[in-house]
C-alpha positions as a printed NumPy array, in Angstrom:
array([[ -1.388, -32.281, -68.805],
       [ -1.539, -32.292, -65.02 ],
       [ -4.728, -31.375, -63.084],
       [ -2.942, -28.341, -61.666],
       [ -2.026, -27.159, -65.14 ],
       [ -5.579, -27.785, -66.301],
       [ -6.93 , -25.784, -63.35 ],
       [ -4.526, -22.979, -64.057],
       [ -5.572, -22.807, -67.706],
       [ -9.23 , -22.818, -66.742],
       [ -8.594, -20.035, -64.209],
       [ -6.733, -18.013, -66.815],
       [ -9.698, -18.502, -69.147],
       [-11.995, -17.331, -66.371],
       [ -9.718, -14.364, -65.839],
       [-10.072, -13.531, -69.472],
       [-13.831, -13.256, -69.006],
       [-13.337, -10.309, -66.588],
       [-13.623,  -6.828, -67.969],
       [-10.031,  -5.611, -67.481],
       [-10.615,  -1.994, -68.347],
       [-13.301,  -1.608, -65.71 ],
       [-12.5  ,  -4.061, -62.901],
       [ -8.729,  -3.657, -62.854],
       [ -9.075,   0.104, -63.026],
       [-11.227,   0.021, -59.897],
       [ -8.713,  -1.95 , -57.836],
       [ -5.385,  -0.74 , -59.305],
       [ -4.707,   1.898, -56.631],
       [ -6.541,   0.143, -53.812],
       [ -4.21 ,  -0.359, -50.807],
       [ -6.152,  -3.501, -49.904],
       [ -5.506,  -6.727, -51.752],
       [ -8.38 ,  -7.649, -54.074],
       [ -8.735, -11.13 , -55.545],
       [-11.323, -13.178, -57.391],
       [-11.639, -16.925, -56.852],
       [-13.901, -19.357, -58.598],
       [-16.416, -21.552, -56.797],
       [-13.74 , -24.228, -56.317],
       [-11.464, -21.812, -54.485],
       [ -8.877, -21.139, -57.247],
       [ -7.523, -17.661, -57.956],
       [ -8.865, -16.05 , -61.093],
       [ -7.548, -12.564, -60.426],
       [ -5.186, -10.828, -57.971],
       [ -4.598,  -7.076, -57.719],
       [ -1.231,  -5.36 , -57.613],
       [ -1.575,  -4.935, -53.812],
       [ -0.538,  -8.581, -53.357],
       [  3.026,  -7.44 , -54.001],
       [  3.305,  -5.5  , -50.704],
       [  0.742,  -7.604, -48.836],
       [  2.113, -11.094, -49.572],
       [  5.362, -10.345, -51.43 ],
       [  4.448, -12.034, -54.764],
       [  3.534, -10.967, -58.271],
       [ -0.181, -11.153, -59.185],
       [  0.423, -13.801, -61.873],
       [  1.84 , -16.192, -59.263],
       [ -1.643, -16.589, -57.768],
       [ -3.606, -17.26 , -60.952],
       [ -4.878, -20.842, -61.008],
       [ -3.618, -21.673, -57.537],
       [ -5.839, -23.056, -54.809],
       [ -6.529, -20.237, -52.336],
       [ -6.287, -22.662, -49.408],
       [ -2.548, -23.152, -50.157],
       [ -1.687, -19.816, -48.604],
       [ -3.984, -20.065, -45.545],
       [ -2.513, -20.988, -42.15 ],
       [ -3.338, -24.618, -41.226],
       [ -5.097, -23.541, -38.049],
       [ -7.369, -21.224, -40.044],
       [ -8.367, -23.708, -42.781],
       [-11.524, -24.819, -41.008],
       [-12.963, -21.34 , -40.567],
       [-11.932, -20.429, -44.148],
       [-13.686, -23.473, -45.645],
       [-16.793, -22.841, -43.557],
       [-16.853, -19.201, -44.656],
       [-16.413, -20.165, -48.34 ],
       [-19.241, -22.695, -48.211],
       [-21.521, -20.213, -46.466],
       [-20.732, -17.5  , -49.005],
       [-21.441, -19.774, -51.985],
       [-24.68 , -21.049, -50.466],
       [-26.048, -17.671, -49.412],
       [-25.86 , -15.963, -52.762],
       [-24.718, -12.417, -53.492],
       [-23.83 ,  -9.928, -50.803],
       [-20.856,  -9.075, -48.577],
       [-20.213, -11.53 , -45.771],
       [-19.071, -10.744, -42.225],
       [-15.318, -10.027, -42.002],
       [-13.053, -12.966, -41.229],
       [ -9.552, -12.76 , -39.763],
       [ -7.091, -15.169, -41.396],
       [ -3.337, -15.657, -41.551],
       [ -1.9  , -15.793, -45.079],
       [  1.545, -17.007, -46.152],
       [  4.004, -14.305, -47.204],
       [  6.755, -15.002, -49.719],
       [  9.345, -14.698, -46.928],
       [  7.732, -17.596, -45.041],
       [  6.043, -15.526, -42.361],
       [  2.329, -15.3  , -41.724],
       [  0.423, -12.066, -42.208],
       [ -2.837, -11.368, -40.417],
       [ -5.469, -10.103, -42.858],
       [ -9.137,  -9.227, -42.568],
       [-11.172, -10.878, -45.34 ],
       [-14.401,  -9.527, -46.806],
       [-16.105, -11.786, -49.376],
       [-18.78 , -10.854, -51.919],
       [-20.418, -13.597, -53.964],
       [-20.572, -12.318, -57.552],
       [-20.573, -15.719, -59.185],
       [-23.859, -14.856, -60.85 ],
       [-22.464, -11.686, -62.357],
       [-21.391, -12.43 , -65.937],
       [-18.643,  -9.818, -65.656],
       [-16.995, -11.595, -62.663],
       [-18.144, -15.227, -62.391],
       [-16.591, -15.705, -58.926],
       [-16.15 , -14.58 , -55.364],
       [-14.559, -11.156, -54.888],
       [-12.295, -11.095, -51.861],
       [-10.906,  -7.956, -50.282],
       [ -8.048,  -8.576, -47.847],
       [ -6.767,  -5.813, -45.566],
       [ -3.331,  -6.311, -43.994],
       [ -3.877,  -6.342, -40.226],
       [ -0.32 ,  -7.298, -39.243],
       [  0.562,  -3.853, -37.913],
       [ -2.695,  -3.576, -35.992],
       [ -2.363,  -7.133, -34.765],
       [  1.168,  -6.444, -33.601],
       [ -0.076,  -3.299, -31.9  ],
       [ -2.807,  -5.313, -30.206],
       [ -0.298,  -7.944, -29.104],
       [  2.003,  -5.232, -27.791],
       [ -0.886,  -3.697, -25.897],
       [ -1.798,  -7.096, -24.472],
       [  1.792,  -7.72 , -23.434],
       [  1.977,  -4.273, -21.825],
       [ -1.274,  -4.936, -19.993],
       [ -0.038,  -8.326, -18.804],
       [  3.228,  -6.804, -17.606],
       [  1.317,  -4.108, -15.725],
       [ -0.957,  -6.734, -14.189],
       [  2.028,  -8.737, -12.962],
       [  3.818,  -5.641, -11.687],
       [  0.659,  -4.374,  -9.981],
       [ -0.284,  -7.673,  -8.373],
       [  3.185,  -8.803,  -7.308],
       [  4.683,  -5.428,  -6.403],
       [  6.383,  -5.48 ,  -2.98 ],
       [  5.047,  -1.972,  -2.322],
       [  1.434,  -0.897,  -2.112],
       [ -0.254,   0.069,  -5.376],
       [ -3.728,   1.347,  -6.119],
       [ -5.772,   2.644,  -9.022],
       [ -7.689,   5.64 ,  -7.718],
       [-10.638,   7.333,  -9.4  ],
       [-10.801,  11.093,  -9.843],
       [-13.062,  11.233,  -6.797],
       [-10.424,   9.5  ,  -4.641],
       [-12.245,   6.153,  -4.636],
       [-10.101,   3.023,  -4.623],
       [-10.888,   1.033,  -7.769],
       [ -8.096,  -1.518,  -7.48 ],
       [ -5.744,  -2.402,  -4.645],
       [ -2.881,  -4.877,  -4.53 ],
       [ -2.041,  -7.286,  -1.733],
       [  0.907,  -5.256,  -0.407],
       [ -1.289,  -2.208,   0.241],
       [ -4.029,  -4.246,   1.903],
       [ -1.407,  -5.843,   4.165],
       [  0.06 ,  -2.462,   5.083],
       [ -3.378,  -1.147,   6.084],
       [ -4.186,  -4.414,   7.868],
       [ -7.271,  -4.974,   5.736],
       [ -8.341,  -7.039,   2.716],
       [ -8.493,  -6.076,  -0.941],
       [-12.255,  -6.631,  -1.041],
       [-12.848,  -4.411,   1.999],
       [-10.737,  -1.551,   0.647],
       [-12.335,  -1.364,  -2.809],
       [-14.735,   1.582,  -2.932],
       [-13.211,   3.394,   0.051],
       [-11.735,   6.872,  -0.298],
       [ -7.935,   6.711,  -0.095],
       [ -7.615,  10.08 ,   1.658],
       [-10.04 ,   8.983,   4.384],
       [ -7.612,   6.192,   5.302],
       [ -4.944,   8.758,   6.179],
       [ -4.436,  10.149,   9.673],
       [ -6.795,  13.084,  10.286],
       [ -3.856,  15.485,  10.7  ],
       [ -2.38 ,  14.391,   7.347],
       [ -5.595,  14.485,   5.3  ],
       [ -5.338,  18.176,   4.273],
       [ -1.819,  17.592,   2.906],
       [ -2.933,  14.398,   1.137],
       [ -5.876,  16.248,  -0.431],
       [ -3.593,  19.045,  -1.646],
       [ -1.239,  16.464,  -3.181],
       [ -4.156,  14.727,  -4.924],
       [ -5.345,  18.027,  -6.38 ],
       [ -1.894,  18.751,  -7.806],
       [ -1.807,  15.305,  -9.45 ],
       [ -5.311,  15.816, -10.869],
       [ -4.191,  19.136, -12.387],
       [ -1.419,  17.31 , -14.255],
       [  1.398,  18.509, -12.032],
       [  4.146,  16.146, -10.907],
       [  4.556,  16.884,  -7.195],
       [  7.438,  15.15 ,  -5.398],
       [  6.742,  12.138,  -3.195],
       [  5.385,  12.983,   0.225],
       [  4.996,  11.035,   3.441],
       [  1.688,  10.432,   5.148],
       [  0.42 ,   8.392,   8.077],
       [ -2.241,   5.752,   7.449],
       [ -4.355,   4.424,  10.287],
       [ -4.436,   0.63 ,  10.248],
       [ -7.597,  -1.227,  11.199],
       [ -5.92 ,  -2.282,  14.47 ],
       [ -5.32 ,   1.383,  15.334],
       [ -1.561,   1.355,  14.714],
       [  0.081,   3.926,  12.465],
       [  1.74 ,   3.001,   9.171],
       [  3.994,   5.623,   7.608],
       [  4.003,   5.654,   3.804],
       [  5.816,   7.467,   1.002],
       [  3.277,   8.256,  -1.712],
       [  3.781,   8.974,  -5.407],
       [  1.047,   9.195,  -8.031],
       [  0.749,   9.458, -11.813],
       [ -2.292,  10.727, -13.674],
       [ -3.595,   8.534, -16.502],
       [ -5.566,  10.362, -19.194],
       [ -8.185,   9.338, -21.748],
       [ -7.497,   9.682, -25.47 ],
       [ -9.149,  13.117, -25.404],
       [ -6.759,  14.254, -22.648],
       [ -9.291,  14.249, -19.821],
       [ -8.256,  12.615, -16.482],
       [ -9.146,   8.922, -16.317],
       [ -7.646,   7.801, -12.997],
       [ -4.397,   7.823, -11.05 ],
       [ -1.916,   5.035, -10.425],
       [ -0.648,   5.47 ,  -6.866],
       [  2.423,   3.839,  -5.333],
       [  2.399,   3.639,  -1.535],
       [  5.662,   2.476,  -0.005],
       [  5.618,   1.404,   3.643],
       [  8.339,   3.402,   5.434],
       [  7.19 ,   2.685,   8.986],
       [ 10.428,   0.889,   9.838],
       [ 12.521,   3.795,   8.565],
       [ 10.521,   6.155,  10.764],
       [ 10.952,   3.867,  13.753],
       [ 14.713,   3.747,  13.24 ],
       [ 14.802,   7.509,  12.709],
       [ 12.844,   8.081,  15.927],
       [ 15.136,   5.719,  17.809],
       [ 18.226,   7.563,  16.558],
       [ 16.692,  10.909,  17.454],
       [ 15.712,   9.651,  20.898],
       [ 19.195,   8.25 ,  21.446],
       [ 20.633,  11.659,  20.55 ],
       [ 18.343,  13.596,  22.882],
       [ 17.645,  11.211,  25.797],
       [ 19.591,   9.689,  28.654],
       [ 19.667,   5.921,  28.083],
       [ 19.682,   5.091,  31.817],
       [ 16.722,   7.143,  33.054],
       [ 14.843,   7.884,  29.835],
       [ 14.907,  11.601,  30.676],
       [ 16.2  ,  14.2  ,  28.242],
       [ 19.965,  14.638,  28.062],
       [ 21.638,  18.042,  27.69 ],
       [ 21.071,  18.122,  23.916],
       [ 17.404,  17.276,  24.41 ],
       [ 17.069,  19.978,  27.069],
       [ 18.629,  22.559,  24.748],
       [ 16.262,  21.571,  21.939],
       [ 13.244,  21.81 ,  24.233],
       [ 14.384,  25.162,  25.636],
       [ 14.832,  26.574,  22.124],
       [ 11.267,  25.627,  21.266],
       [ 10.091,  27.339,  24.445],
       [ 12.067,  30.479,  23.564],
       [ 10.474,  30.614,  20.112],
       [  7.047,  30.052,  21.594],
       [  7.097,  32.579,  24.45 ],
       [ 10.454,  32.934,  26.193],
       [  9.204,  34.229,  29.528],
       [  7.643,  33.207,  32.835],
       [  9.496,  30.034,  33.587],
       [ 11.936,  28.607,  36.12 ],
       [ 14.972,  26.368,  35.949],
       [ 15.794,  23.996,  38.809],
       [ 19.218,  22.371,  39.009],
       [ 19.11 ,  19.365,  41.347],
       [ 22.453,  18.079,  42.623],
       [ 22.028,  14.862,  44.621],
       [ 23.534,  14.762,  48.111],
       [ 25.363,  11.675,  49.424],
       [ 25.186,   9.853,  46.076],
       [ 28.865,   8.883,  45.784],
       [ 28.8  ,   6.692,  48.939],
       [ 25.984,   4.663,  47.348],
       [ 28.277,   3.615,  44.491],
       [ 31.141,   2.973,  46.908],
       [ 29.022,   0.903,  49.327],
       [ 26.526,  -0.944,  47.147],
       [ 28.16 ,  -0.835,  43.707],
       [ 27.441,   0.967,  40.468],
       [ 24.453,  -1.214,  39.639],
       [ 22.732,  -0.024,  42.803],
       [ 23.744,   3.534,  41.931],
       [ 22.157,   3.186,  38.463],
       [ 18.963,   1.799,  39.957],
       [ 18.853,   4.689,  42.412],
       [ 19.169,   7.216,  39.583],
       [ 16.246,   5.534,  37.832],
       [ 14.155,   5.794,  41.023],
       [ 15.111,   9.473,  41.352],
       [ 13.977,  10.093,  37.759],
       [ 10.636,   8.418,  38.523],
       [ 10.101,  10.606,  41.608],
       [ 10.959,  13.757,  39.654],
       [  8.394,  12.836,  36.999],
       [  5.78 ,  12.327,  39.71 ],
       [  6.601,  15.591,  41.508],
       [  6.762,  17.704,  38.333],
       [  3.847,  16.394,  36.323],
       [  2.504,  18.771,  33.671],
       [  4.278,  21.759,  32.148],
       [  7.765,  20.562,  33.107],
       [ 10.741,  19.302,  31.138],
       [ 13.177,  17.109,  33.081],
       [ 16.702,  16.196,  32.05 ],
       [ 19.742,  14.428,  33.433],
       [ 22.793,  16.488,  32.475],
       [ 25.495,  14.807,  34.603],
       [ 26.199,  11.773,  36.761],
       [ 24.008,  12.92 ,  39.66 ],
       [ 22.724,  16.244,  38.32 ],
       [ 19.197,  16.828,  37.068],
       [ 17.531,  19.884,  35.567],
       [ 13.857,  20.787,  35.462],
       [ 12.525,  23.566,  33.237],
       [  9.073,  24.611,  34.444],
       [  6.781,  26.739,  32.3  ],
       [  3.961,  28.956,  33.51 ],
       [  5.54 ,  29.936,  36.82 ],
       [  4.091,  33.284,  37.921],
       [  6.778,  34.447,  40.377],
       [  9.926,  33.46 ,  42.271],
       [  7.928,  32.372,  45.307],
       [  6.028,  29.803,  43.253],
       [  9.296,  28.586,  41.721],
       [ 10.797,  28.063,  45.173],
       [  7.609,  26.256,  46.258],
       [  7.987,  23.79 ,  43.378],
       [ 11.624,  23.234,  44.305],
       [ 10.642,  22.556,  47.936],
       [  8.197,  19.895,  46.779],
       [ 10.987,  18.243,  44.827],
       [ 13.347,  18.441,  47.844],
       [ 10.804,  16.721,  50.102],
       [ 10.232,  14.044,  47.481],
       [ 13.945,  13.229,  47.337],
       [ 14.324,  13.292,  51.13 ],
       [ 12.132,  10.203,  51.559],
       [ 14.193,   6.971,  51.775],
       [ 14.753,   4.809,  48.689],
       [ 14.831,   1.005,  48.765],
       [ 17.297,  -0.45 ,  46.283],
       [ 17.798,  -4.227,  46.126],
       [ 16.521,  -4.523,  49.692],
       [ 18.793,  -1.744,  50.984],
       [ 17.316,   1.386,  52.557],
       [ 19.162,   4.38 ,  51.136],
       [ 18.849,   8.015,  52.229],
       [ 19.911,  10.791,  49.912],
       [ 18.765,  14.375,  49.401],
       [ 18.981,  17.178,  46.882],
       [ 20.675,  20.567,  46.844],
       [ 18.46 ,  22.582,  44.525],
       [ 19.311,  25.835,  42.821],
       [ 16.402,  27.853,  41.428],
       [ 16.32 ,  30.669,  38.882],
       [ 13.053,  32.425,  38.055],
       [ 12.839,  34.198,  34.671],
       [ 10.263,  36.801,  33.678],
       [ 11.887,  37.456,  30.299],
       [ 13.982,  35.494,  27.856],
       [ 17.224,  34.204,  29.358],
       [ 19.836,  32.145,  27.572],
       [ 19.839,  28.534,  28.784],
       [ 23.55 ,  28.591,  29.57 ],
       [ 23.063,  31.676,  31.73 ],
       [ 20.094,  30.081,  33.483],
       [ 22.066,  26.876,  34.157],
       [ 25.094,  28.814,  35.414],
       [ 22.897,  30.805,  37.796],
       [ 21.057,  27.764,  39.141],
       [ 24.341,  25.857,  39.446],
       [ 25.766,  28.59 ,  41.672],
       [ 22.64 ,  28.491,  43.813],
       [ 22.841,  24.677,  44.065],
       [ 26.476,  24.937,  45.154],
       [ 25.501,  27.386,  47.921],
       [ 22.772,  24.981,  49.098],
       [ 25.196,  22.051,  49.173],
       [ 27.863,  24.146,  50.967],
       [ 25.267,  25.006,  53.585],
       [ 24.742,  21.334,  54.417],
       [ 22.625,  20.133,  51.514],
       [ 18.962,  19.195,  51.394],
       [ 18.143,  22.847,  50.768],
       [ 16.707,  25.172,  48.141],
       [ 18.589,  28.307,  47.067],
       [ 17.29 ,  31.041,  44.771],
       [ 19.385,  32.843,  42.164],
       [ 18.477,  35.974,  40.243],
       [ 19.274,  35.96 ,  36.489],
       [ 22.34 ,  38.032,  35.683],
       [ 23.769,  37.898,  39.206],
       [ 27.264,  36.568,  39.8  ],
       [ 26.31 ,  35.042,  43.142],
       [ 23.485,  32.813,  44.256]])
């Protein structure tokens, strides 16, 4: 008879020494696997739970060496635990996590509890309770994988990301956000995120944060952050509230996308649509937009000056269009100087300029402003070494009440025409609603 057969017979004899009616009754409905091994590590008893834990019938285990079903990498800790249990006498040992071989060839993680009852004449062995931990282990592995994925996404994200406490304090910051703010991760930790926003945007940012904290899902909003170098960084912000198991707010995960370039392009497109590319002054569309804002704001006490340059065409004919363009730029600069504060200046034609002046108290003051402009334009210009003399025929309309811009321009245009017809370099006043200057 082989040693294995001998061991199996001895284990079956040992199994016969158990009190079936008592012991087996205690473990029959136990969801955990219960086994008894002798002091040499052979199975003496295995409960019915081995069927769904390890996929085998209880009789398959009787007489077998328990180490046969332990993962090779866990044999050392299993042997050490067995020796310690035998040497220490009765009592339940600390739990041990092992991997046991399933009938389908896979390994199942189980938590082992061992009680040395070798001195008990009813057992004569070590009672082992094994709880299947595969589902929990898989859950733990899934959680670890999810955490690792989040860590990679957080750290390597091309957009700014932060974990923000309920008090607004930055707990974690990624490299993209630190770069956008022009700071370092270490410096930003502990700062209040809202305090990094532009002062004018902080109330809106605080309102957004409150909505997130209340569990709402507000749409993304844009906010200006002040970089450490003083520049402005525009950002599109979205946030998600993370809760504890009891439902209370834990912290928020905030995504902060740098949209500064989009704002720059948007501003450039808007400027191109409302400004004259040669002089940098407003164009007609920009003037209309500005005038509409004025109308909504007050709509009275202002003046419109239409400035039609005299003797401009000969400049182009004599010195070329480049010289003419340079002259227009110099004219724009002089108009800015003469009309500083409370004035909107636009170029609406080749050699026509318009100034809308707010806060004018009467027609006399409006004419006085126009005279200052006329004198400014009457001084010679030097373009590419050439001394050039031009002038301006200026039509003025003073408005005490709201007047449509088209009506104001038509009136001032008629007055400018009268000034030019009278020899130019003059100021002519027009009353709103009149058909003549």
